[in-house]
N, C-alpha and C positions, 0 to 999 in steps of 0.2 A: 255951860256947854264945853265939852272937851275940845281941845285944840290939837290939830293934826298938821304935821309937815310931811310932804311927800318928796322923795328924791327920784329923779328920772334921768335916763341918758338918751332915750330915743323917742319913739312914736307916742308913748304914753297911753296905750289903750287901757291898761289897768287903772291908770290915773283917771281916765274918763269914766270908767265904771264906778270909781270911788266918788268922783264929783257928782255923778248922777244919783248915787245912793244918798249923798248928803243933801242935795238940793231938790230932788224930786218930791212929789207929794207923799210918796210912801215913807220918806225919811228912814230908810233902812239903817242909816248911820246917824245916831243922835249926836253928831259932832260937826265941827267946822274945819275945813281945810284952810288954814290961814296962810300957807306959803308953799310954793313948789320950787325946788332947787335942782340945777343940773350942772354936770361937769362939761356940758357942750352947749354953747350959746345958741346953736341952730336946732336944738332938740325940739321936735314938734310938740312934745309934752308941755313946754313952756307956753306955746301958743294956746294950747288947750286951757291952761291956767288963766292966761290973760282973757280969753273969751268968756271965762266963768267969773271974772272979776276977782281973781286970786292973785296975790303978789307972786311974781315970777322972777327968779334970780338965777344967774349963772356965775360960776367961778371957773377960771381956766387953770388947769393943773400946771401948765407951762409957766405960770407966773409965780410958782412956789418952788422952793429948793428941793423938796422931797414930799413923799406921801404924807409923812407925819405933819409937815407944815401946812399942806393943803387941808388935811382933815381937821387940824386945829382951827384953821380959819373958818372952815365950813361949820364946825360945831359951834363956834362963836356966833356965826350968822344965824344958825338955827335957834340958838338959845335966845336970841333977841325976840323971837316970836313966842317964847314960853310954851312950847308944845307939851302936851300930855303923852303924845305918841308920835314916833317917826316911822314912816312907812317907805320901804324901798319898792319901787314899782318899775322894774327894768333898769335899775341903777347898776351900771356895768363896771364899777371900780371895786377892787378889794379894799375893805375898810381896815384901817390901822387898829391895833389892839386898844389904843387910848380912846379912839372914837367909840368903839363898841362898848368899852367900860363906862364911858361917860353917859351913854344912853341905855345902859343895861336894864333889861326888864321892860323897856318901852320902845323896842326896835324890832319891827317885823319885816319879813321878806317873803316873796313868793318865788318858787323855783320850779321850772318846767320838767319835773320828773317825780317819780314816787320815791322820795328819799328814804333810806340812804343810797338808793341806786342813782347812779349818774350825777354826782356833784359836778360843778363846773359847766363848761360850754358844750354846745352841739348835742344836747340830750336827745332830741328827736331822731337825729341821724344815727346816734349810737343804738337807740332802741330798735330802729328798723334794721340796721346792720347785724344786730345780734338775734334777729328773728323773734323778738318779743311779740306776744299776742295782745299785750296791754301796756299802756303808758299812762301818764297823768301829770299832776301838778301838786305841789305841797306848799302850804303856808306854815312858816316856822318863826320862832324867835331867833334873833341873830346873836350868835356868840362868836368868839375868836376863831373857832373852827369853821372853815369855808363850807357853807351850806350844811353845817353840822349841828345847828341849834335845835332845841326841842320842837318836834313837829306838832302842829295844832290841828290841822285838817288837811286831808288829801281828797282828790277827785280822780277817778280812773276813766280812761277812754280806751276803746278797742283800737288795735292796729290790724288792718286787713292786708292780705297778701299783695294787693295791687297798689297800696298806698305809696305816695311820694312824701318827701319831708314836709312839703307845704300842706298836704292833707292832714297830717298829724298835728302840725303847728296850729292850724285853724281849729281843729277839734279840741285841742288842749286849751286854747285861748277862750273858747266859749265857757269852759269850766272855770278857768281863772276868774273871769268876769263875774261868775256866780259866787265863788267861795271867798274871794278876797274881801268884798264888802261885808260878807257875813261875819268873818273873823274880826275885822276892824270894828264892826258893830258890837261884837261880844266884848272887846277890850274897852271901848268907850262907855259901855254900860256897867263896867266894873265886874264883869263875870269872868274875865280871863286874866291870868297872871302867870309870871314865871317865878318858880321857887325851887330851890334845890336842883337847879339845872333841869327842870321838867316844866311842862305846860300844865296848868291847872284851870279847869273850867267848872264854875259853880261849886268850888270847894273840893272837886274830885281831881286826883292826878290822872292825866291822860296817858294812855299806853304809848308805846314807841311810835306807832303809826298815826297817832293823834286821835281826835274824836271820831267815833264811828257810831252811827245810829243803830239802835237795837233792831 
């Protein structure tokens, strides 16, 4: 069974969706989450891990000289669990190039926008401020470019004129909880890979926007 490590910084709602997909009767993910790491000791995602019987660890960035030192220690801790896949689920630190290279091809992230639109923070706020009629979320492989790795799958949601930021956030999270377990499932089944800086599914190179059903 494939081994998965998840990194979180906050509430861990996407982590919970992944835990449920691994542990429920449906077994949407044919893999095991063997550890959850956070850069914040009080992240609720760690409590979710403990409640599911998963190893929960935190590292404090203040204990390290710089980002590279922190990421090197984190990579070493992750390696001790021998993961086949590392999943970022609301992990709010920019990763060092060395960390990304170390886990190249087996590092996934979910970002709350229709990439390449709105990399970085406050994506829902930007979409509303710009008068967008739709928004969404993207699952992608992680590369050294911030939120710039090959897109695997996106989900779109509408934005209505009366929407507040919280409305859009909730709508997007529903889709995140659907598509992230699906993509992780593809990876652990050996269907998904990154080659030539592109995402490949079932031997087919995916387009820039990722997989789209016919």
